[in-house]
Steps between C-alpha positions, in 0.01 A plus 500: 500500500549870433515631144750770606865459601542398865802727545296819446490724808155492661401851392590423138319167516181670623533774237548246221178315587276795594253621238408871486132556421429861395178678599396247763295541713469864390634698202855618570577222752756232407415177684797274587369146446706264713299186423771369261747519793253305719458239223874435470592260781865600530425871483217466752728317746768768470239775539355341816850454646573867430177621658558288811829675582405866540763729640764228530762777498293739718637490859155587644342194336799278579468599868134391499598163353768427760247552780255249350538130579445407135752756376238679290425870528126430461232282662236508226473607136217726382416505129311782333214403268526352248841407359652560843302195620694269267832644607426521872375142517816371333728713722315394817517133408870532423564676834279268705266774621134588449350723233241777538293638212461878469168519312302754303194640677204269552688170460561407865206346692596579861595806706761699311699822489507720190729755335425711192773591252557674167609318185647649183148477359255534792439407865440167672481337843695209647398289799645249746315274741530658845662184639742432213798682654585487870653795688878488463489247217759574229345511154669478161278678244521355148361635173585479134549868412586815696372801306379807690504316834130543573414130520795406717451814711145381576630151581752650743220699664293183545786303658577789734131548593510145632824560694721308258851605399587530132831311486549566129337549164591277204388571144595352166498826302547858618394776261758737647387813315164491682662555842326225696810417704506854642134474605573180692804636688632424758399141417759292314399417141667206326441502121628223276490724190484880496403660173 
């Protein structure tokens, strides 16, 4: 049972449970620790439900859903390492679709595609197995935080390299001042809490 009132709007619920950790992983960075939200069963359920309904009011996404036999605008969920794995797995299970891990470089054992990106505090590379997304497959990208957009931009590039279609992007927290949403345009970003 949740320790916070059930009637709180989802964004306020997430904000009330999130812990800000200053100077992590680098000085000057404030890390949004969502693990208390994950640990609260009621909050986690509401968060997963929110992530699974990206763009419900977006006519482009709604049109995709009406053309799909299952009524979903996506065929598979891709989660970005590492907290995105937890979220994507839960969303995929809830939606009755598969889940694909977007991994850091060197973690996948078979043929893969790669994309490099810039973080607030350095550069990194993400990878997908070359057979993890089929051409034309509609992919919902899920991650915990949208900051500068570099990580999700690389994930988009990987899906598109394989011929997939990014049907939407769902994140728990959007750090709006960092402009990540603009970098990801024209893709639809669904954030549960913008701060």
